[in-house]
C-alpha positions in Angstrom: 38.0 -11.2 121.1 34.3 -12.3 122.1 32.8 -11.0 119.9 34.6 -12.4 117.5 33.7 -15.8 119.0 30.4 -15.5 119.6 30.4 -14.7 115.7 32.3 -17.8 114.9 29.7 -20.1 117.2 26.7 -18.6 115.2 28.2 -19.3 111.8 29.0 -23.0 112.8 25.4 -23.5 114.1 23.9 -21.9 110.9 26.0 -23.5 108.4 25.7 -27.0 110.1 22.0 -26.8 110.3 22.2 -26.0 106.7 23.9 -29.3 106.1 21.7 -30.9 108.1 18.3 -29.2 107.1 19.0 -29.8 103.0 21.2 -32.7 103.1 19.2 -35.8 101.2 20.3 -38.8 99.8 23.5 -39.4 103.2 26.8 -38.4 103.3 28.3 -38.0 100.2 25.2 -35.7 98.6 26.1 -34.2 101.6 29.4 -32.8 101.1 28.6 -29.9 98.3 26.7 -28.4 100.7 30.0 -28.6 103.2 32.1 -26.9 100.3 30.2 -24.3 100.0 29.6 -23.4 103.9 33.3 -23.8 104.2 35.0 -22.7 101.6 32.5 -20.2 99.5 30.5 -18.7 102.2 32.6 -18.7 105.3 35.8 -19.2 104.1 37.3 -21.5 106.5 39.4 -23.6 104.1 40.0 -23.7 100.1 38.7 -26.1 97.9 42.3 -28.1 98.3 42.3 -28.8 101.7 38.3 -29.2 102.1 39.5 -32.1 99.1 41.9 -33.8 101.2 40.3 -33.6 104.3 36.8 -35.1 102.8 39.6 -37.9 101.8 40.6 -38.5 105.6 36.7 -38.6 106.5 36.2 -40.9 104.1 38.7 -43.6 105.8 37.4 -43.6 108.8 34.3 -45.3 110.3 31.0 -43.6 110.7 29.6 -41.2 108.6 31.3 -38.7 106.8 28.6 -35.9 107.3 29.2 -36.0 111.2 33.0 -36.4 110.7 32.9 -33.4 108.4 30.9 -31.3 111.0 32.9 -32.5 113.8 36.4 -31.5 112.2 34.9 -28.0 110.6 34.0 -27.2 114.5 37.4 -28.7 115.8 39.3 -26.7 113.5 37.6 -23.5 114.7 37.1 -24.0 118.2 38.7 -26.9 119.1 36.7 -29.7 121.3 33.6 -27.5 122.1 33.9 -26.2 118.6 33.2 -29.9 117.3 30.7 -30.6 119.9 28.7 -27.7 118.9 29.0 -28.0 115.0 27.9 -31.9 115.7 24.9 -30.9 117.8 23.5 -28.5 115.2 24.1 -30.4 112.4 22.7 -33.7 113.4 19.8 -31.6 115.8 17.2 -31.5 112.2 17.5 -35.0 111.5 16.8 -35.8 115.2 13.4 -33.5 115.0 12.6 -35.0 112.1 13.0 -38.6 113.3 11.2 -37.7 116.4 8.2 -36.2 114.5 8.4 -39.1 112.3 8.2 -42.0 114.7 5.0 -40.2 116.6 3.3 -39.8 113.5 4.1 -43.8 112.4 3.3 -44.8 116.2 0.0 -43.0 116.0 -1.0 -44.5 112.4 0.7 -47.7 113.0 -2.6 -49.8 113.2 -3.9 -48.9 109.5 -4.5 -51.1 107.4 -2.8 -48.3 104.4 0.2 -48.4 106.1 0.5 -51.9 106.6 -0.2 -52.2 103.0 3.0 -49.6 102.1 4.9 -51.5 104.3 4.1 -54.8 102.6 4.6 -53.5 99.3 7.8 -51.8 100.3 9.1 -55.4 101.6 10.0 -57.3 98.5 11.8 -54.5 97.3 14.2 -53.8 100.0 14.8 -57.5 99.7 15.3 -57.6 96.3 18.0 -54.3 96.9 19.8 -56.0 99.6 20.1 -59.2 97.6 21.7 -57.1 94.8 23.8 -55.2 97.0 25.0 -59.0 98.4 26.0 -60.5 95.2 27.5 -56.8 94.1 30.0 -57.7 96.8 30.0 -60.7 96.4 31.2 -60.3 92.7 34.0 -58.1 94.1 35.6 -61.1 96.4 35.4 -63.2 93.7 37.1 -61.1 91.5 39.7 -59.9 94.2 40.2 -63.6 95.9 38.9 -65.5 93.1 36.4 -68.4 93.3 38.4 -70.5 96.2 38.9 -68.0 98.4 35.8 -65.8 97.7 33.4 -68.5 98.6 35.5 -69.4 101.7 35.0 -66.3 103.4 31.6 -66.1 102.5 31.4 -69.9 104.2 33.6 -68.6 107.3 31.6 -65.2 107.4 28.6 -66.7 107.5 29.5 -69.7 110.2 30.7 -66.9 112.6 27.8 -64.7 112.2 25.1 -67.1 111.9 26.5 -70.4 113.8 28.3 -68.5 116.8 26.8 -65.6 116.9 29.9 -63.3 116.6 29.3 -59.1 116.4 29.1 -58.3 112.8 32.1 -55.6 113.7 34.3 -58.6 115.1 33.8 -60.0 111.6 34.5 -57.5 109.7 37.9 -56.1 112.0 39.1 -60.0 111.3 38.7 -59.6 107.6 40.0 -56.5 107.2 43.3 -57.4 109.3 43.4 -60.6 107.0 42.7 -58.4 103.4 46.3 -56.6 104.7 48.1 -59.8 104.4 46.2 -61.9 101.5 48.3 -61.0 98.7 51.7 -61.4 100.8 50.7 -64.8 102.2 49.7 -65.8 98.4 52.8 -64.7 96.9 54.2 -67.1 99.7 52.1 -69.8 99.0 53.2 -69.5 94.9 56.4 -69.1 95.5 56.2 -72.6 97.9 54.4 -74.7 95.5 57.1 -73.4 92.7 59.4 -74.6 94.8 58.1 -77.7 95.5 57.1 -78.6 91.7 60.6 -78.0 90.5 
C-alpha cells in the first residue's frame, strides 16, 4: 500500500512537471499535454471524463491548468494530492520567472533593453485596444447600442471615478447579465401594454 502511494505521488510529480515544463502559451494550449498524461500515459480517466472535467474547470475562475492539476491530484490522493500536483505543475514556471527577473534586474540599466521595451509598448497598446474593441462589439451585439454604451460608461465611472476594485465590477455585471433579458422582456411587455 505504501509503495503504491509513493508510486502515485511520483507519477503525479512527473506528469505535472512535464505539463508545467512543456506547456507554452497559456492554459488552453496545455490541455493536450494534460490529456496525454491523464488519459494515455497513466490512465487516471478516460477521454469522456477528461472532457467533462475540462468543461467544468473552464467555468470556474482562475487559470485552467492549475485547476486541472489540482483536480487530478485530488482525484488520486485527496487534498494532499491536490497541493502536491499543483506545486509540481507551477514549479518550472516559478523557477523560470525567478531566473528571468534576476536577469532583467541585472540588465535593466541597458540601453538595448530600454529600446526593446520601448519598441514593444506600442504593440501591446494596439493588442489591448483590439481586445477592447472586440469586447465592446460583443457587448453592443448582446445588449444593443444604448445598453452597450451605458454599461461601458458605468464600468468606466466605477473603475476610474470611484476607484472600485475590478473584481467587484465584474461580479456586479455578471449578476446583472443573469437578469438582463428578463428585465428587458418585462420592460418591452410594459411598453406594449402602455401603447395599446
